[in-house]
N, CA, C and O of each residue as an XYZ file, in Angstrom:
380
protein
N     -15.070    -11.771     -0.367
C     -14.786    -11.160      0.917
C     -13.933     -9.917      0.696
O     -12.992     -9.942     -0.097
N     -14.255     -8.842      1.386
C     -13.452     -7.622      1.334
C     -12.312     -7.755      2.327
O     -12.494     -8.265      3.433
N     -11.136     -7.291      1.924
C      -9.954     -7.543      2.713
C      -9.068     -6.308      2.763
O      -8.770     -5.720      1.723
N      -8.645     -5.909      3.951
C      -7.662     -4.853      4.115
C      -6.342     -5.493      4.515
O      -6.292     -6.301      5.442
N      -5.273     -5.130      3.813
C      -3.965     -5.736      4.044
C      -3.018     -4.699      4.626
O      -2.904     -3.605      4.073
N      -2.331     -5.009      5.732
C      -1.384     -4.049      6.309
C      -0.070     -4.032      5.537
O       0.400     -5.062      5.055
N       0.509     -2.845      5.432
C       1.810     -2.685      4.790
C       2.513     -1.470      5.354
O       1.896     -0.624      6.000
N       3.823     -1.390      5.101
C       4.637     -0.285      5.625
C       4.804      0.776      4.549
O       5.213      0.470      3.429
N       4.492      2.011      4.883
C       4.650      3.132      3.960
C       6.143      3.414      3.791
O       6.827      3.745      4.759
N       6.646      3.284      2.563
C       8.077      3.471      2.321
C       8.385      4.771      1.590
O       9.531      5.220      1.577
N       7.362      5.382      0.978
C       7.599      6.628      0.244
C       6.277      7.360      0.063
O       5.250      6.747     -0.226
N       6.314      8.672      0.234
C       5.179      9.519     -0.114
C       5.542     10.174     -1.434
O       6.638     10.713     -1.590
N       4.614     10.125     -2.384
C       4.883     10.602     -3.741
C       4.141     11.913     -3.974
O       2.939     12.009     -3.728
N       4.869     12.917     -4.449
C       4.232     14.178     -4.824
C       3.368     13.930     -6.045
O       3.803     13.292     -7.004
N       2.154     14.431     -6.010
C       1.212     14.219     -7.088
C       0.727     15.574     -7.576
O       0.198     16.353     -6.783
N       0.891     15.879     -8.862
C       0.486     17.190     -9.371
C      -1.020     17.447     -9.261
O      -1.446     18.600     -9.335
N      -1.827     16.408     -9.089
C      -3.269     16.582     -8.950
C      -3.674     16.880     -7.511
O      -4.832     17.201     -7.246
N      -2.731     16.777     -6.585
C      -3.013     17.057     -5.186
C      -3.556     15.884     -4.401
O      -3.886     16.039     -3.225
N      -3.659     14.716     -5.011
C      -4.126     13.518     -4.319
C      -2.901     12.828     -3.725
O      -1.972     12.468     -4.448
N      -2.904     12.650     -2.427
C      -1.759     12.029     -1.757
C      -1.637     10.567     -2.171
O      -2.609      9.816     -2.105
N      -0.451     10.168     -2.594
C      -0.170      8.768     -2.917
C       1.139      8.373     -2.269
O       1.923      9.220     -1.842
N       1.359      7.078     -2.204
C       2.600      6.588     -1.628
C       2.872      5.174     -2.083
O       2.028      4.528     -2.704
N       4.066      4.702     -1.765
C       4.441      3.328     -2.069
C       4.461      2.579     -0.735
O       5.086      3.000      0.237
N       3.746      1.447     -0.735
C       3.590      0.650      0.483
C       4.156     -0.736      0.229
O       3.898     -1.347     -0.808
N       4.937     -1.227      1.195
C       5.592     -2.533      1.087
C       4.802     -3.561      1.880
O       4.499     -3.374      3.058
N       4.477     -4.660      1.192
C       3.740     -5.772      1.780
C       4.630     -7.004      1.734
O       4.562     -7.764      0.768
N       5.453     -7.224      2.733
C       6.282     -8.420      2.765
C       7.190     -8.579      1.563
O       7.358     -9.694      1.069
N       7.779     -7.505      1.080
C       8.703     -7.556     -0.052
C       8.104     -7.087     -1.361
O       8.843     -6.851     -2.317
N       6.801     -6.943     -1.438
C       6.130     -6.462     -2.646
C       5.710     -5.026     -2.396
O       5.114     -4.724     -1.362
N       6.015     -4.132     -3.339
C       5.695     -2.720     -3.173
C       4.620     -2.324     -4.180
O       4.722     -2.624     -5.369
N       3.597     -1.650     -3.687
C       2.484     -1.182     -4.511
C       2.265      0.301     -4.263
O       2.515      0.799     -3.165
N       1.795      1.004     -5.291
C       1.420      2.396     -5.136
C      -0.029      2.449     -4.667
O      -0.894      1.778     -5.230
N      -0.293      3.253     -3.628
C      -1.637      3.354     -3.065
C      -2.014      4.820     -2.854
O      -1.151      5.695     -2.785
N      -3.301      5.065     -2.753
C      -3.824      6.390     -2.464
C      -3.801      6.611     -0.946
O      -4.223      5.746     -0.178
N      -3.307      7.768     -0.532
C      -3.226      8.101      0.896
C      -4.244      9.169      1.303
O      -4.126      9.752      2.381
N      -5.232      9.430      0.459
C      -6.197     10.499      0.730
C      -6.936     10.307      2.054
O      -7.272     11.288      2.717
N      -7.192      9.060      2.447
C      -7.925      8.793      3.687
C      -7.016      8.739      4.912
O      -7.502      8.689      6.042
N      -5.705      8.749      4.697
C      -4.748      8.671      5.813
C      -3.665      9.744      5.673
O      -2.483      9.410      5.591
N      -4.041     11.016      5.643
C      -3.045     12.074      5.456
C      -2.027     12.153      6.588
O      -0.955     12.736      6.423
N      -2.357     11.567      7.737
C      -1.446     11.587      8.883
C      -0.329     10.548      8.778
O       0.640     10.614      9.534
N      -0.446      9.598      7.862
C       0.537      8.512      7.745
C       1.899      9.053      7.331
O       2.015      9.874      6.421
N       2.918      8.572      8.021
C       4.299      8.982      7.763
C       5.117      7.789      7.270
O       4.792      6.639      7.567
N       6.171      8.072      6.521
C       7.074      7.019      6.058
C       7.551      6.222      7.264
O       7.954      6.789      8.280
N       7.498      4.888      7.137
C       7.901      3.995      8.217
C       6.728      3.472      9.027
O       6.862      2.467      9.726
N       5.587      4.131      8.947
C       4.399      3.676      9.662
C       3.659      2.636      8.827
O       3.927      2.463      7.639
N       2.728      1.954      9.473
C       1.944      0.915      8.809
C       0.539      1.419      8.540
O      -0.053      2.126      9.356
N       0.014      1.042      7.377
C      -1.347      1.392      6.981
C      -2.073      0.127      6.554
O      -1.445     -0.847      6.138
N      -3.396      0.145      6.657
C      -4.226     -0.941      6.148
C      -4.729     -0.494      4.785
O      -5.329      0.574      4.660
N      -4.484     -1.323      3.743
C      -4.833     -0.972      2.374
C      -5.970     -1.867      1.888
O      -5.935     -3.089      2.036
N      -6.976     -1.221      1.306
C      -8.120     -1.934      0.722
C      -8.359     -1.353     -0.669
O      -8.539     -0.144     -0.814
N      -8.361     -2.197     -1.675
C      -8.548     -1.837     -3.088
C      -7.774     -0.579     -3.497
O      -8.319      0.309     -4.152
N      -6.510     -0.515     -3.105
C      -5.640      0.576     -3.525
C      -5.684      1.824     -2.681
O      -5.018      2.808     -3.006
N      -6.452      1.815     -1.600
C      -6.555      2.967     -0.713
C      -6.086      2.589      0.686
O      -6.515      1.575      1.237
N      -5.203      3.409      1.261
C      -4.849      3.243      2.669
C      -6.025      3.792      3.464
O      -6.331      4.982      3.385
N      -6.687      2.925      4.232
C      -7.919      3.332      4.915
C      -7.730      3.631      6.396
O      -8.599      4.239      7.020
N      -6.587      3.203      6.970
C      -6.298      3.517      8.373
C      -4.837      3.232      8.655
O      -4.158      2.551      7.887
N      -4.366      3.766      9.770
C      -3.024      3.432     10.233
C      -3.154      2.306     11.254
O      -4.221      2.087     11.828
N      -2.050      1.599     11.467
C      -2.048      0.455     12.378
C      -0.644      0.351     12.976
O       0.335      0.709     12.321
N      -0.539     -0.135     14.215
C       0.798     -0.264     14.795
C       1.514     -1.488     14.207
O       0.877     -2.401     13.681
N       2.835     -1.489     14.306
C       3.658     -2.522     13.671
C       3.356     -3.929     14.177
O       3.304     -4.867     13.381
N       3.157     -4.091     15.468
C       2.897     -5.427     16.025
C       1.620     -6.008     15.424
O       1.603     -7.155     14.978
N       0.561     -5.217     15.416
C      -0.705     -5.691     14.862
C      -0.595     -5.927     13.356
O      -1.149     -6.899     12.842
N       0.116     -5.048     12.644
C       0.295     -5.210     11.199
C       0.991     -6.532     10.882
O       0.562     -7.253      9.981
N       2.043     -6.854     11.598
C       2.767     -8.108     11.359
C       1.899     -9.325     11.685
O       1.933    -10.328     10.973
N       1.128     -9.229     12.756
C       0.253    -10.340     13.137
C      -0.801    -10.598     12.057
O      -1.020    -11.742     11.660
N      -1.442     -9.547     11.591
C      -2.480     -9.685     10.563
C      -1.876    -10.180      9.254
O      -2.439    -11.065      8.611
N      -0.729     -9.616      8.850
C      -0.090    -10.018      7.598
C       0.262    -11.505      7.622
O       0.032    -12.206      6.637
N       0.809    -11.988      8.719
C       1.159    -13.406      8.814
C      -0.088    -14.296      8.780
O      -0.063    -15.376      8.190
N      -1.152    -13.853      9.398
C      -2.406    -14.611      9.354
C      -2.942    -14.683      7.922
O      -3.393    -15.736      7.474
N      -2.889    -13.559      7.214
C      -3.338    -13.546      5.811
C      -2.458    -14.442      4.939
O      -2.959    -15.149      4.064
N      -1.161    -14.410      5.178
C      -0.251    -15.270      4.421
C      -0.564    -16.744      4.691
O      -0.602    -17.554      3.765
N      -0.787    -17.081      5.945
C      -1.051    -18.476      6.323
C      -2.350    -19.004      5.720
O      -2.465    -20.197      5.438
N      -3.322    -18.124      5.522
C      -4.605    -18.560      4.963
C      -4.670    -18.420      3.449
O      -5.703    -18.721      2.851
N      -3.585    -17.969      2.813
C      -3.548    -17.859      1.364
C      -4.295    -16.670      0.798
O      -4.622    -16.656     -0.389
N      -4.569    -15.681      1.616
C      -5.351    -14.524      1.177
C      -4.509    -13.439      0.506
O      -5.036    -12.369      0.200
N      -3.235    -13.677      0.271
C      -2.370    -12.643     -0.295
C      -2.071    -12.844     -1.780
O      -1.175    -12.185     -2.308
N      -2.776    -13.713     -2.458
C      -2.518    -13.961     -3.884
C      -2.639    -12.706     -4.727
O      -1.910    -12.554     -5.708
N      -3.537    -11.808     -4.372
C      -3.735    -10.570     -5.120
C      -2.448     -9.751     -5.218
O      -2.210     -9.076     -6.220
N      -1.629     -9.812     -4.185
C      -0.389     -9.041     -4.177
C       0.637     -9.574     -5.161
O       1.616     -8.888     -5.454
N       0.442    -10.758     -5.668
C       1.393    -11.341     -6.607
C       1.161    -10.865     -8.029
O       1.961    -11.171     -8.913
N       0.070    -10.113     -8.277
C      -0.214     -9.577     -9.606
C       0.820     -8.516     -9.954
O       1.350     -7.862     -9.055
N       1.122     -8.328    -11.249
C       2.100     -7.312    -11.650
C       1.677     -5.929    -11.194
O       0.491     -5.602    -11.180
N       2.648     -5.130    -10.826
C       2.413     -3.769    -10.362
C       2.595     -2.804    -11.518
O       3.164     -3.155    -12.551
N       2.103     -1.576    -11.334
C       2.343     -0.531    -12.311
C       3.814     -0.153    -12.308
O       4.488     -0.297    -11.288
N       4.326      0.335    -13.451
C       5.710      0.837    -13.470
C       5.836      2.014    -12.510
O       4.830      2.624    -12.147
N       7.063      2.342    -12.094
C       7.256      3.472    -11.166
C       6.746      4.780    -11.753
O       6.728      4.939    -12.974
N       6.330      5.723    -10.902
C       5.878      7.026    -11.389
C       6.944      7.690    -12.242
O       8.129      7.644    -11.912
N       6.526      8.306    -13.337
C       7.450      9.020    -14.209
C       8.136      8.147    -15.237
O       8.870      8.666    -16.078
N       7.924      6.830    -15.204
C       8.569      5.952    -16.175
C       7.866      6.079    -17.524
O       6.682      6.412    -17.560
N       8.559      5.825    -18.631
C       7.950      5.922    -19.958
C       6.704      5.056    -20.107
O       5.786      5.426    -20.839
N       6.655      3.920    -19.434
C       5.510      3.017    -19.545
C       4.236      3.622    -18.968
O       3.139      3.172    -19.300
N       4.361      4.649    -18.097
C       3.183      5.263    -17.499
C       2.774      6.534    -18.210
O       1.775      7.149    -17.836
N       3.514      6.946    -19.222
C       3.184      8.184    -19.936
C       1.770      8.100    -20.493
O       1.386      7.095    -21.093
N       1.015      9.143    -20.294
C      -0.344      9.203    -20.818
C      -1.372      8.534    -19.943
O      -2.553      8.563    -20.291
N      -1.001      7.928    -18.820
C      -1.973      7.291    -17.918
C      -2.516      8.275    -16.940
O      -3.346      7.920    -16.104
């Protein structure tokens, strides 16, 4: 099943390639995502993320409702996987 997960945009990251990226928080877990499809998204707003891409914006009430439903059904296991190191860290050199 394909799944879009809502999260709160906490940081927009400058990217030398010109592709908009940001860090999105999903109930305490932060992941780096592509913002190319949601250039209007601002820090503090909620986005729906699917396979690493923010595909739409969503209001906070709906985001919380969907996130809790996904948590209750066990559909958030993917978010427990290790994340990439922060941008600019030695572990990401050459990636």
